[in-house]
Each structure stands twice: as C-alpha cells, then as structure tokens.
C-alpha positions in Angstrom: 26.8 63.0 14.1 25.2 64.0 10.8 24.0 61.3 8.5 25.8 61.0 5.2 24.4 63.0 2.3 23.3 60.0 0.2 21.3 58.6 3.2 19.5 61.9 3.5 18.7 61.9 -0.2 17.3 58.3 -0.1 15.1 59.2 2.9 13.8 62.3 1.1 13.1 60.3 -2.0 11.3 57.7 0.0 9.2 60.4 1.6 8.2 61.8 -1.7 7.2 58.4 -3.1 5.0 57.4 -0.2 1.9 59.3 -1.4 2.2 57.6 -4.8 2.2 54.1 -3.2 -0.7 54.9 -1.0 -2.7 56.3 -3.8 -2.0 53.2 -5.9 -3.3 51.0 -3.1 -6.4 53.1 -2.6 -7.1 53.1 -6.3 -6.8 49.4 -6.5 -9.1 48.9 -3.5 -11.6 51.3 -5.0 -11.5 49.3 -8.3 -12.2 46.1 -6.4 -15.1 47.7 -4.5 -16.6 49.1 -7.7 -16.3 45.8 -9.5 -18.0 44.0 -6.5 -20.8 46.5 -6.4 -21.4 46.3 -10.1 -21.0 42.6 -10.8 -21.3 40.7 -7.5 -24.7 39.2 -8.3 -23.5 38.2 -11.8 -20.4 36.5 -10.3 -22.6 34.7 -7.7 -25.1 33.5 -10.3 -22.5 32.3 -12.8 -20.4 30.7 -10.1 -23.5 28.9 -8.7 -24.3 27.4 -12.1 -20.6 26.3 -12.8 -20.4 24.6 -9.4 -23.7 22.8 -10.0 -22.5 21.6 -13.4 -19.2 20.5 -11.8 -21.1 18.5 -9.1 -23.3 16.8 -11.8 -20.2 15.7 -13.7 -18.0 14.6 -10.8 -20.3 13.7 -7.9 -20.0 10.0 -8.6 -16.2 10.1 -8.2 -16.5 9.8 -4.4 -17.6 6.2 -4.6 -15.2 5.3 -7.4 -11.9 6.8 -6.2 -10.1 5.8 -3.0 -8.2 9.1 -2.5 -9.7 11.2 0.3 -7.9 14.2 -0.9 -9.3 13.9 -4.4 -12.8 13.3 -3.1 -12.5 16.4 -0.9 -11.1 18.6 -3.6 -13.5 17.5 -6.3 -16.7 17.0 -4.4 -16.6 18.4 -0.8 -15.3 21.9 -1.6 -17.6 22.5 -4.6 -20.5 21.1 -2.5 -19.9 23.8 0.1 -19.1 26.5 -2.4 -22.3 25.8 -4.3 -24.4 26.2 -1.2 -22.6 29.4 -0.3 -22.8 31.0 -3.7 -26.5 30.4 -4.1 -27.3 31.6 -0.5 -25.1 34.7 -1.1 -26.8 35.5 -4.4 -30.3 35.2 -3.0 -29.4 37.4 0.0 -27.7 40.0 -2.2 -30.7 40.1 -4.5 -33.1 40.8 -1.7 -31.3 44.0 -0.6 -29.7 45.3 -3.8 -31.2 47.6 -6.4 -30.3 48.2 -10.0 -31.2 50.7 -12.7 -34.7 50.0 -14.0 -33.5 48.5 -17.3 -31.5 45.9 -15.3 -33.7 45.3 -12.2 -36.1 42.9 -13.9 -33.3 40.9 -15.4 -31.5 40.6 -12.1 -34.7 39.8 -10.2 -35.4 37.1 -12.8 -32.2 35.3 -11.5 -33.7 34.8 -8.0 -35.8 31.7 -9.0 -32.9 30.4 -11.0 -30.7 30.5 -7.9 -33.5 28.8 -6.0 -33.3 26.1 -8.7 -29.6 25.8 -8.1 -30.1 25.3 -4.3 -32.1 22.2 -5.2 -28.8 20.7 -6.3 -28.1 17.9 -8.8 -29.8 14.5 -8.7 -26.4 12.8 -8.2 -25.8 14.3 -4.7 -27.8 15.6 -1.9 -25.9 14.6 1.3 -22.1 14.6 1.5 -22.1 12.8 4.8 -24.7 10.9 6.9 -24.8 13.9 9.2 -26.4 16.0 6.3 -29.3 13.6 6.3 -29.5 13.6 10.1 -29.7 17.4 10.0 -32.4 17.6 7.4 -34.5 19.9 9.6 -31.8 22.5 9.4 -32.2 22.5 5.6 -35.9 22.7 6.0 -35.6 25.8 8.1 -33.4 27.3 5.5 -35.9 26.4 2.8 -38.7 28.7 4.1 -36.8 32.0 4.4 -35.1 31.5 1.1 -38.4 30.8 -0.6 -40.0 33.8 1.0 -37.0 36.0 0.1 -37.3 34.9 -3.5 -41.0 35.6 -3.6 -40.4 39.0 -2.1 -37.9 39.9 -4.8 -40.3 38.9 -7.5 -43.2 40.6 -5.9 -41.4 43.9 -5.5 -40.0 43.8 -9.0 -43.0 42.5 -11.1 -46.0 43.5 -9.1 -46.5 46.7 -11.0 -45.0 45.4 -14.3 -46.6 43.4 -16.9 -45.5 41.6 -20.0 -44.2 38.1 -20.6 -41.4 38.4 -18.0 -44.0 38.3 -15.2 -45.3 34.7 -15.9 -41.8 33.5 -16.8 -40.4 34.6 -13.4 -43.2 33.0 -11.4 -43.1 29.8 -13.5 -39.4 29.4 -12.7 -40.2 30.2 -9.1 -42.5 27.3 -9.0 -39.9 25.0 -10.5 -37.3 26.3 -8.0 -39.5 25.6 -5.0 -40.3 22.1 -6.3 -36.6 21.3 -6.9 -35.5 22.8 -3.5 -38.3 21.0 -1.7 -37.3 17.8 -3.4 -33.8 18.1 -2.0 -35.1 18.6 1.5 -37.4 15.6 1.1 -34.5 13.5 -0.2 -32.4 14.4 2.9 -35.4 13.4 5.0 -35.8 10.1 3.2 -32.1 9.3 3.5 -32.1 9.7 7.3 -31.7 6.4 9.1 -34.7 7.0 11.4 -36.9 7.7 8.4 -35.7 4.5 6.7 -36.5 2.6 9.8 -40.1 4.1 9.9 -40.5 3.2 6.2 -39.3 -0.4 6.7 -41.6 -0.9 9.7 -44.5 0.5 7.7 -43.9 -2.0 4.9 -44.5 -4.9 7.3 -48.3 -4.6 7.0 -48.2 -4.1 3.3 -48.5 -6.9 0.8 -45.3 -7.0 -1.1 -45.6 -7.5 -4.9 -44.4 -10.9 -6.1 -41.5 -10.6 -8.5 -40.7 -13.4 -10.9 -37.0 -14.1 -11.6 -36.4 -15.9 -14.8 -33.2 -17.3 -13.5 -31.0 -17.0 -16.6 -28.7 -14.5 -14.9 -29.3 -11.6 -17.3 -28.6 -8.1 -16.1 -32.3 -7.6 -15.8 -32.7 -10.6 -13.5 -29.8 -9.5 -11.3 -31.2 -6.1 -11.0 -34.7 -7.3 -10.2 -33.3 -9.7 -7.6 -31.3 -6.9 -6.0 -34.3 -4.6 -5.8 -36.5 -7.4 -4.6 -34.2 -8.0 -1.7 -33.6 -4.3 -1.1 -36.2 -4.1 1.7 -34.2 -6.7 3.6 -31.1 -4.6 3.1 -32.8 -1.5 4.4 -34.1 -3.4 7.4 -30.6 -4.7 8.1 -29.2 -1.1 7.8 -31.5 0.2 10.5 -31.7 -3.0 12.6 -35.4 -3.3 12.0 -37.3 -6.2 13.5 -39.8 -6.3 10.7 -40.3 -9.6 8.9 -40.8 -9.7 5.2 -42.7 -12.3 3.3 -41.8 -14.2 0.1 -38.0 -13.6 0.5 -37.0 -17.3 0.7 -37.6 -17.9 -3.0 -35.3 -15.0 -3.9 -32.8 -16.4 -1.4 -33.0 -19.8 -3.1 -32.0 -18.0 -6.4 -29.1 -15.9 -5.2 -27.6 -18.5 -2.8 -27.9 -21.4 -5.2 -25.7 -22.5 -8.1 -28.3 -21.5 -10.6 -26.1 -18.5 -11.3 -22.4 -18.3 -11.4 -20.6 -16.8 -8.4 -19.8 -13.6 -10.3 -23.5 -12.9 -10.9 -24.4 -13.7 -7.3 -21.6 -11.4 -6.1 -22.9 -8.7 -8.5 -26.4 -8.8 -6.8 -24.8 -8.0 -3.5 -22.8 -5.2 -5.1 -25.9 -3.8 -6.6 -27.5 -3.8 -3.2 -24.7 -1.7 -1.8 -25.0 0.7 -4.7 -28.8 1.0 -4.0 -28.1 1.8 -0.4 -25.7 4.6 -1.5 -28.4 5.9 -3.8 -31.1 6.3 -1.2 -28.8 7.9 1.3 -26.6 10.2 -0.7 -28.6 11.0 -3.9 -32.1 11.8 -4.9 -32.9 8.3 -6.1 -35.4 7.7 -3.3 -37.6 10.6 -4.4 -36.8 10.6 -8.1 -38.1 7.1 -8.8 -41.7 7.8 -7.7 -44.6 9.0 -9.7 -44.3 12.6 -8.5 -40.5 12.4 -9.1 -41.0 11.3 -12.7 -43.7 13.9 -13.3 -41.4 16.7 -12.1 -38.7 15.5 -14.5 -41.1 15.5 -17.4 -42.7 18.8 -16.5 -39.4 20.7 -15.6 -37.9 21.0 -19.1 -41.2 21.9 -20.6 -41.7 24.7 -18.0 -38.2 26.0 -18.4 -38.6 26.0 -22.2 -41.9 28.0 -21.8 -40.0 30.4 -19.5 -37.3 30.8 -22.1 -39.8 31.6 -24.8 -41.6 34.2 -22.6 -38.2 35.7 -21.7 -37.3 36.0 -25.4 -40.6 37.7 -26.1 -40.0 40.1 -23.3 -36.5 41.1 -24.3 -37.6 41.5 -27.9 -40.3 43.9 -27.0 -38.4 45.7 -24.3 -36.9 49.1 -24.9 -34.0 47.9 -22.8 -32.7 46.0 -25.8 -32.3 49.3 -27.6 -29.9 50.5 -24.9 -26.3 50.5 -25.7 -25.4 49.5 -22.1 -22.9 46.7 -22.1 -24.1 45.7 -18.6 -27.6 45.1 -20.0 -26.3 43.0 -22.8 -24.2 40.9 -20.4 -27.2 40.4 -18.1 -29.4 39.3 -21.0 -26.6 36.9 -22.2 -26.3 35.4 -18.7 -30.1 34.9 -18.5 -30.2 33.1 -21.9 -27.3 30.9 -20.9 -28.9 30.0 -17.6 -32.2 29.1 -19.2 -30.8 27.1 -22.0 -28.5 25.2 -19.7 -31.3 24.5 -17.3 -33.3 22.9 -20.2 -30.4 20.8 -21.2 -29.7 19.7 -17.7 -33.4 18.9 -17.1 -33.4 16.7 -20.3 -30.2 15.0 -19.1 -31.8 14.4 -15.7 -34.9 12.9 -17.4 -32.9 10.6 -19.6 -30.7 9.5 -16.8 -33.7 8.8 -14.5 -35.6 6.9 -17.3 -32.5 4.8 -18.2 -31.4 3.9 -14.7 -31.8 0.6 -13.0 -34.2 2.2 -10.6 -36.6 3.0 -13.4 -36.3 -0.6 -14.7 -37.3 -2.0 -11.3 -40.0 0.6 -10.9 -41.6 0.3 -14.4 -40.1 -3.1 -15.5 -39.4 -2.0 -19.1 -37.0 -3.7 -21.5 -33.2 -3.9 -21.3 -31.1 -1.8 -19.0 -27.6 -2.3 -17.6 -27.2 -1.3 -13.9 -23.9 0.4 -13.0 -22.3 -1.6 -10.2 -19.9 -0.1 -7.8 -16.9 -2.3 -7.0 -15.9 -2.3 -3.4 -12.6 -1.0 -2.2 -11.0 -4.4 -2.5 -10.2 -6.4 -5.6 -8.1 -9.2 -6.8 -8.1 -11.8 -9.6 -11.2 -13.7 -10.2 -10.0 -17.1 -9.0 -9.0 -15.6 -5.6 -12.4 -13.8 -5.2 -14.2 -17.0 -6.2 -12.4 -18.8 -3.5 -13.3 -16.2 -0.9 -16.9 -16.0 -2.1 -17.4 -19.8 -2.0 -16.0 -20.0 1.5 -18.1 -17.1 2.7 -21.2 -18.9 1.5 -20.1 -22.1 3.2 -19.6 -20.3 6.5 -22.6 -18.1 6.3 -25.0 -20.9 5.2 -23.5 -23.4 7.6 -23.3 -26.3 5.2 -23.0 -29.7 6.7 -20.1 -30.7 4.4 -16.8 -29.0 4.8 -15.4 -27.3 1.7 -12.6 -29.2 0.1 -10.0 -27.1 -1.6 -8.0 -29.1 -4.0 -4.7 -28.0 -5.5 -4.3 -28.9 -9.1 -1.1 -28.9 -11.1 0.8 -25.7 -11.1 0.3 -25.1 -14.8 -3.4 -25.3 -14.5 -3.9 -23.2 -11.3 -5.9 -24.3 -8.3 -9.5 -25.3 -8.2 -12.0 -24.6 -5.6 -14.9 -26.9 -5.3 -17.1 -27.3 -2.2 -17.7 -30.9 -1.3 -21.3 -31.9 -1.8 -21.4 -30.0 -5.1 -21.9 -32.5 -7.8 -21.8 -31.7 -11.5 -24.0 -33.7 -13.8 -25.0 -32.6 -17.2 -23.9 -29.1 -16.5 -26.0 -28.8 -13.4 -25.0 -28.5 -9.7 -26.7 -29.2 -6.5 -26.1 -27.2 -3.3 -25.9 -28.9 0.1 -28.5 -27.7 2.5 -27.7 -25.5 5.4 -26.8 -27.1 8.7 -29.5 -26.4 11.3 -27.3 -27.3 14.2 -25.3 -24.1 14.1 -26.4 -21.4 16.5 -28.5 -18.4 15.6 -29.5 -15.4 17.6 -33.0 -14.4 18.7 -34.0 -12.9 15.4 -32.8 -15.8 13.3 -29.5 -14.3 12.1 -26.4 -16.3 12.0 -23.9 -15.7 14.8 -20.6 -14.5 13.6 -17.5 -16.3 15.1 -13.9 -15.3 15.4 -12.4 -18.6 14.3 -13.9 -21.1 16.7 -15.5 -23.0 13.9 -12.2 -23.1 11.9 -10.3 -24.5 14.9 -13.1 -27.1 15.5 -12.8 -28.3 11.9 -9.0 -28.7 12.0 -8.0 -32.3 12.0 -6.1 -32.6 15.3 -5.7 -35.8 17.3 -4.8 -34.2 20.6 -7.5 -32.0 22.1 -4.9 -30.0 24.0 -3.6 -28.7 20.7 -7.1 -27.5 19.8 -7.4 -25.7 23.2 -4.0 -24.1 22.7 -5.1 -22.6 19.4 -8.4 -21.4 20.9 -6.4 -19.4 23.4 -5.3 -17.1 20.5 -8.9 -16.3 19.6 -8.8 -13.0 21.6 -11.7 -11.2 23.2 -10.6 -8.0 21.5 -10.9 -8.6 17.7 -8.2 -6.0 16.8 -5.7 -7.7 19.0 -6.6 -11.1 17.4 -6.2 -9.6 13.9 -2.8 -8.3 14.7 -1.6 -11.6 16.3 -3.0 -13.8 13.5 -1.7 -11.4 10.8 1.9 -11.7 12.0 1.7 -15.4 12.7 0.1 -16.1 9.3 2.8 -14.1 7.4 5.6 -15.9 9.3 4.1 -19.3 8.7 3.4 -18.8 5.0 6.9 -17.4 4.4 8.7 -20.2 6.2 6.5 -23.3 5.4 7.6 -24.9 2.1 4.3 -26.7 1.6 2.4 -23.4 1.4 4.1 -22.5 -1.8 2.2 -25.4 -3.6 -1.2 -23.8 -2.8 -0.7 -20.5 -4.5 -4.3 -19.5 -4.9 -5.2 -20.2 -1.3 -2.1 -18.4 -0.1 -3.1 -15.3 -2.2 -6.6 -15.4 -0.8 -5.2 -15.6 2.8 -2.9 -12.6 2.2 -5.7 -10.7 0.6 -8.0 -11.1 3.7 -5.2 -10.7 6.2 -3.9 -7.5 4.7 -7.4 -6.2 4.1 -8.4 -6.6 7.8 -5.1 -5.1 8.9 -5.8 -2.1 6.6 -9.2 -1.6 8.2 -7.7 -1.9 11.7 -5.0 0.8 11.0 -6.7 3.1 8.4 -10.4 2.6 9.0 -10.7 1.7 12.7 -14.4 2.6 12.8 -15.1 -0.3 10.5 -13.6 -2.8 13.0 -15.6 -3.5 16.2 -14.1 -3.2 19.7 -11.5 -0.9 21.2 -9.3 1.1 18.9 -5.9 -0.6 19.4 -3.8 1.3 16.9 -1.3 2.1 19.7 -0.9 -1.6 20.1 -0.1 -1.9 16.5 2.3 1.0 16.6 4.2 -0.5 19.5 4.5 -3.8 17.7 5.7 -2.1 14.5 8.3 -0.2 16.4 9.5 -3.3 18.1 9.9 -5.1 14.8 11.6 -2.2 13.2 14.0 -1.4 16.0 15.0 -4.9 17.2 14.8 -7.2 14.2 14.5 -5.3 10.9 18.2 -4.5 10.9 19.1 -8.2 11.0 16.8 -8.9 8.1 18.2 -6.0 5.9 14.7 -5.1 4.8 13.9 -8.6 3.5 10.5 -9.8 4.8 11.4 -13.4 4.1 14.6 -13.1 6.2 12.6 -11.4 9.0 10.1 -14.3 8.9 13.0 -16.8 9.2 14.3 -14.9 12.2 11.0 -15.0 14.0 10.4 -18.7 13.1 13.6 -19.9 14.9 13.4 -22.3 17.7 12.4 -21.0 21.1 15.9 -21.5 22.5 17.4 -19.0 19.9 14.4 -17.0 19.0 15.2 -13.3 19.7 11.6 -12.5 20.6 11.0 -15.5 23.0 14.4 -15.2 24.6 13.4 -12.0 26.5 12.9 -12.9 30.2 11.9 -9.4 31.3 8.2 -9.8 32.0 7.6 -6.1 31.6 9.2 -6.1 28.2 7.3 -9.3 27.3 4.0 -7.7 28.1 4.9 -4.5 26.2 5.6 -6.6 23.1 2.8 -9.0 23.8 1.4 -9.2 20.3 4.7 -10.0 18.6 5.5 -12.5 21.3 2.2 -14.3 21.0 2.3 -14.2 17.2 5.7 -15.7 17.2 4.6 -18.5 19.5 1.5 -19.1 17.4 3.5 -19.4 14.2 5.9 -21.9 15.8 2.9 -23.9 17.1 1.4 -24.0 13.6 4.6 -25.3 12.1 5.0 -27.8 15.0 1.5 -29.2 14.4 2.2 -29.6 10.7 5.4 -31.5 11.4 3.8 -33.6 14.1 1.0 -34.6 11.8 3.4 -35.6 9.1 5.4 -37.8 11.5 2.2 -39.5 12.8 1.0 -40.0 9.2 -2.3 -38.0 9.3 -3.1 -35.0 7.3 -3.4 -31.4 8.7 -3.9 -28.8 6.0 -2.7 -25.8 7.9 -3.0 -23.4 4.9 -6.6 -24.3 4.4 -7.1 -23.8 8.2 -5.6 -20.3 8.0 -7.9 -19.5 5.1 -11.0 -20.6 7.1 -9.8 -18.6 10.0 -9.5 -15.4 8.0 -12.8 -15.9 6.4 -14.4 -16.2 9.8 -12.6 -13.1 11.0 -13.8 -11.2 8.0 -17.4 -12.3 8.7 -17.1 -11.4 12.4 -15.7 -7.9 11.6 -18.5 -7.4 9.0 -21.2 -8.6 11.3 -20.1 -6.7 14.4 -19.3 -3.4 12.8 -21.9 -0.9 13.7 -24.6 -0.2 11.1 -23.9 3.5 11.3 -20.2 2.8 10.3 -21.5 0.8 7.3 -23.8 3.7 6.4 -21.1 6.3 6.7 -18.7 4.2 4.6 -21.3 4.0 1.8 -20.6 7.6 0.8 -17.2 6.3 -0.4 -18.8 3.4 -2.2 -18.7 0.9 0.7 -16.3 -1.7 1.8 -16.0 -5.5 1.3 -17.2 -5.9 4.8 -20.4 -4.1 3.9 -21.1 -6.7 1.2 -20.3 -9.6 3.5 -22.5 -8.2 6.2 -25.4 -7.9 3.7 -24.8 -11.5 2.6 -25.0 -12.7 6.2 -28.1 -10.7 7.0 -29.9 -12.0 4.0 -28.8 -15.6 4.5 -30.3 -15.5 8.0 -33.6 -14.2 6.7 -33.8 -16.6 3.7 -32.6 -19.8 5.3 -33.0 -19.6 9.1 -36.5 -18.0 8.9 -37.5 -20.3 6.2 -36.7 -23.3 8.4 -38.3 -21.8 11.5 -41.5 -21.0 9.5 -42.0 -24.8 9.0 -41.7 -25.6 12.7 -43.9 -24.8 15.6 -42.7 -22.0 17.8 -41.3 -23.3 21.1 -41.1 -20.9 24.1 
C-alpha cells in the first residue's frame, strides 16, 4: 500500500535537510578544534592563575565551615583543577610551537606555571594522605622542572635580549616555590614529625618567659612553647621534654581565666593544622622568610626586563591581536605574582608564627573554634570539670545552683578567693597513670565511685552499665539521661548543668553516628539504627511526636512499661540498648527517691554530668591519633582539644611529680 503523499513529501524534505545539519555539526566541531589549537595554552595559564587566587582566598574555609559539600565545592574541586591546569599547561608548552613573534611570550609562561604548581601558602595538602604520598609529588617535581628548563632552553638558547634573564629568573623562583611545596608535604607527614620530635630530645630547648597577664602575646607564646608536646602526642613519641612543668603551672592554674586557658588549647589545635595542611612549617624559618622577601623583588625585576624586551621588540609593531593578548596576559600574570608575593610576605610577617619565631611586638593570633559551641557559662562548667578529672584533684567539684534569676555558679571546692586571687588544689597522686605518665581515661567508673550511695549493691548495679564497647555505652547512657532529665522534676532547677549534660550527650551521639572514626571501638551504627527504628515504630506514635511524652512512656513502672513488658528473649536482645537504657533511667529515679526517703543527698544530675565528662575524656583519649590528625583538616573537634589537655596534663603534673622521686623498678 502506497504511503500518503504528505508523508512522502516530509521524508523527502528531511532527506534534503540532513546534509545541512551535518555540515552545521562539523563546522561547530571545527570551530572548537581551531579555538583549542589557537588558545589552549592561554586558557590553561589564565585558569591556573584564577584557581590559585581562588584557593588563596577560600582555602581557610575548610576549617571554619561545617558543611562537607561546601568544603568540597570551594576547596577540593579547585585544588584538583589547579593541579590539572598547571600540569596540562606545562605539558602542552613542551610539545607545541607558535609563530616566532609569539613563541617567546608563550615559552615565558612555563616558569610562571611552575610557580603556580607551588601553590598558595594557605594550603598544601587537602588530606593527610597527600602528606603521606609526598614522594609522588617529588617524582612529579623533577620531570616538570626538566620540562620547563627544556622549553626555555629551546626558545631562548639562540635569542638574546632582556627576555632571556627574565625567563630564567622566574624559572629559579618557580623551582624554589615548587620545591617548597614538596618540602612542606614532607614536613607535614606524621613519620617526619615523629623524627623531628625525637631529634629535639637531645637539643636544649630555649627557655620562654611568660609574663602571666594573659595578653594575646602570652597566650600565643604559651601555645608555641607547649607545641612540641602537642606534636609528640600527635605521633605518640616517647621523647621527654624539659622545662614544660612551669608552662603547665601557668595554663593549668587560675592565674588566667578559663577562657584564656581554653584559648591556648585552641591555638595548639590551630598550630597542628598549620604544620600539616599549610606551608607554615617551612615558611617560618630563615630560608622561608628569605624566599618571601626575595620573591617579590625577583618578580619585579623580571617584570622590568619583560617590559624592556617588549618595548624593543618588533613584535610590538605587529597588528596581530593574538600577540597583544599574549602580552597582556603576561603583564597580568607578573603584576599579580608581585602583589600575591607581597601579600604572602605581609601575612607571614604578621602571623602568630612570626611572633613566636622572632618575638616582636603585638600580634593577635587567629584561633579556630572547634565544631562545638554553646554559651560561656556551659563551656566554663565543662572546662572546669575537665580540669578536675584530668588533673585528679583531691577535692570533688561542688556545683552549686544559685537563684534562677542569677543563673548557676560553678566553683570547684578547694578554690578560695581572697583579695581577687585563687588557689588551685594539687593533683591527686593516688589516681592511676600508665607507663609513660599519662592519665588513664575512664568510662565513668570514677563518677560512679564518687556518687553518694549507702548501698554498695546500687553502685555495682550502675557499674554494670559501663559497657566494654564505648559506643554501646554512649547509646545507653544517652537514652537513659534524656529520659531521666525529662521526667525528674528536680533537674529543672539545675538549668546550667542540664544544658551542659545535653551538650555533651548530644555531641558524643553525633560523633558516634556522623563521625564514627572519632569514637574508639567497633562501629555500632547498626545498633543505633535498630534502636531508632524500635523507638519510632513502637512508641513514637503514642507520644505524637512529643519527646517529653515519649520520655514519660519510657519512665513508667516496670509492670506497665511497654519496653520492659516484652517477654520474648529474642526481641529483648534485639532491642537491648533501649531495654537497658529504660532500666537504667528507672534505677536513677529510684535511687533519687530512695535517698530522699532515707534523708541523705544524692545529686543525680551532677552525677550524670560527671559521667558524661568522663565519657568525653575517654573518647578523646582512646580515639586514634591518625583520626585526630585527619579531622584537623576540618578544623578539629572538641575531642581533639580535650585529648591535648589530657596529654599535656600528664606531662606537666605526673612527670613533674615523678621527677622528684627515685625511680622504682
């Protein structure tokens, strides 16, 4: 059957139009290819510079912003593209050729690209693996340097004029900057840090005097003076450092307010970030400062020579638009390089590292805040209790609740205030330490031991909930704590302590679920997921989305409690965390009621606070050092600061005491 006439006409029209579509595609493809051949190097060079500038401006965002997506989009992708664009440009220059009037200009970009490969001062490694693979970067360094030298030799060997010394001057600066980056990666490697720390053991450390008035300069000097201890802790070095006890007496005493002491530890975390992920470790040396002083002078000299060369060149008489574009790009790159070198010099000279290195006048160190924050009274409460637990003071901290209108005070017992001065109780030597003098972290045993219980069986019952697996313990105590605080009327009178408890409880749960590498032990997120599903499926509906109502349901007596009424052993084991947490919450309430009836005081809220502080210390102490180091690239965690506190307290106080005693085998 014949096709209708209009179908035949459409088919014929389509056949006639096909060559036109094909030619359009081919012409577009040819245009792209021609543009690539004509301007590929220009695009690579300009892109390389823009990406370097972008990294200089935004590299610091990765330790200030919690969003992984933002860090990846703003830092990681430009970091990779910058390496690719410079490598592509150098490779393309080594095999391409241009007309004589453009060849020298294009070849002059080779050392500028080498300069870009050196990267900005604010970032060298994106992850700890970049430092570990520093040899790979060193192997890339040699062929790229030889490739650049080959391009310059082929182009300028037979040519004279001012362009020749300008090109080789920039080549020298490019090699220096690129080599500095490789050296910074090597210096930021954990094994290199360990070797450096062990090597410092035999060296006499300079004595640093701390005025003690708590000025930014004093805090900075204190942080830098203790930094060798921090590096030793980071790599688990067995080296012993002299003259650290005096600094410990400063930072762990009441000579400074808690905010200033906390700032010192934050500075130490920031310094660890600097040596691992930036060029700080190589910048703040005599050769690093010399390079930053010489670099803008050398680039300015190259700019002057280039200007003389282009002024005397016949190429400038050419009407070629391509030549004018190349000249403009070269001027822009040289001027920008000078400005960036000056900015680098000013930044290095005005940094806290330079103050600690040269000890000039005033400077304010930028301090990174960890990924956990709350109001100052809550953080003061946490900091004071951390000091009490870490330093093992003989006296137990007394947390007193003031009137609701005036808030709640935190004052460790043993602190006396006379004429504006305070005294700090001495550390308790009876608490256990490990073989290298560091304080052993506990999971709540000390908090249970301090709880005022008349019946020893009750104490043993609570100790059963201190689990071998820390993640299981965090989950159980998190649920039990929340249920108890929401159902116990007395807890509402201790608002500040309750806020501190919730801060620590939620923070450790966040680490367990979102950052499991920062929590020691087996990853039990499946355990958490099962518990969450059990709560959501079986009990959330009865609570209508109200957490207080859900807590009331879980806090019911055993005879009517929906969780404890389950007799199926298999089901009970599957929901073990929820079952244990419910029983623990009921036991805490029972102990509180029993103490009230028997007329003795049991401060269960304070006990929970002590428990969570000890759990925080345990997680901080038992987290692997590599996990702490990896997390530094995002600015670090609260656990990293707590870990550094514990490490330094062990060095300052335990070793100080042991040094006064005879060694006993």
